[in-house]
N, C-alpha and C positions, 0 to 999 in steps of 0.2 A: 504494500500500500504506500502510495506517495504521501509523505507527511504534510505536504502543502495542502492537500484536500481536507485534512482534519484540523487545521489551525483555526482557532477562534480569533476573529478579527477584533482588535482593540479590547483585549480582556480587562485591562486595568480601568479603562474608561467605562466599560459596561458595569464592572463591579462597583466603581465609585458612584455611578449614577443610580444604581439600585440601592446602595446604602444611603445616598442622599435622599432619594424618594421615600424610603422607609423612615428615615429620621424626620423628614418634613411632615410626613403623615402623623408621626408620633407626637410631634410638638405643636400640632394644630397651626402650622404656618399658613396653610391654605385658607383657614378661616380668618386669620389676621389680615392676610392680603385682601380677601373679599371685603372685610370691614373697612380697611383703609381705602380701597378703590371706590366704595360707595359713600364715603364720608360727605361729599358735597353734592350728592344726587338727590332726586326727589324721593318722597317716602315710598312710592310704589316700587321704584327701582331698588331702593334699599331693602324693602320687605321681600321682594322676589329673590334677590341675590343672596341675602343673608338667611333666607328660609331653607336654602339647600344645605344639607350636612356636608360641608366641604371637607372636613376631616375624614369622614367615612369614604367620600369619593376618592380622596387622595390615598387612603389605605387600600382601597380596591385597586386603583391604578398601580400602586406599588407592588401589590401581590401579583397582578396579571403580568407586569413587566418582569418581575423576578422569575415567574413561572416560564415565561418565554425564553429568558436567558438560560434557565436550567434545561429546558427542552432542546435548545440549540446545542448545548454541550452534550447532552445524551445522544442527539442525532449524529453529530460530527465525530464523537469519540467512541460510541458504542453501537448504536443501531445501524448506521450506514455501513461501517466496516463489516458487521455481522451479516447484513443482507447481501453485501457484495461477495463475501466468501461463500455464502450459500447459493449464489447465482440468481437470487430473486430480483436484483436490480443490476443494471449495467454499471461497471466501474467507470468512474470519471476518466476522461481522456487526459493523459499526462500533459502538463504544460510545457515540457521540454520537447522542442522540435529540432530537427536537423537544419543545417543551412540550406540544403536543397529544398526541403519542404517550405522554408520561409520564403525563398526566392520564387517558388511556384504560387505562393498566395497572392491574391489580389490586394489592393490597398484597403478595401473594406474589411477583408478577413484579418489583415494585420492590425487593424484598429481595435479588434476585440481582444487581442492579447493584452 
């Protein structure tokens, strides 16, 4: 298996963003932002925006985002290699090509590399 296929892009940024989203949901940052954003607005706008449980919404978004990151890791590190070995899905084409193959490619195909 080519290790390039199983690499998680930007793992530090993804982990940091998941931790930040979870911390923001925990400290009710979303509700504070909603309150400050509607400070100078009409009563109706203030009522509608502040009646939404922003802390709960932020928690749900943080959970969904974290689950997607975990699913990406499982897919790239466990499930896809297993399914490729079993022959259930076609292995990815390796990214390493020969000079002859490169010269035979059109400009459009080269752009996808």
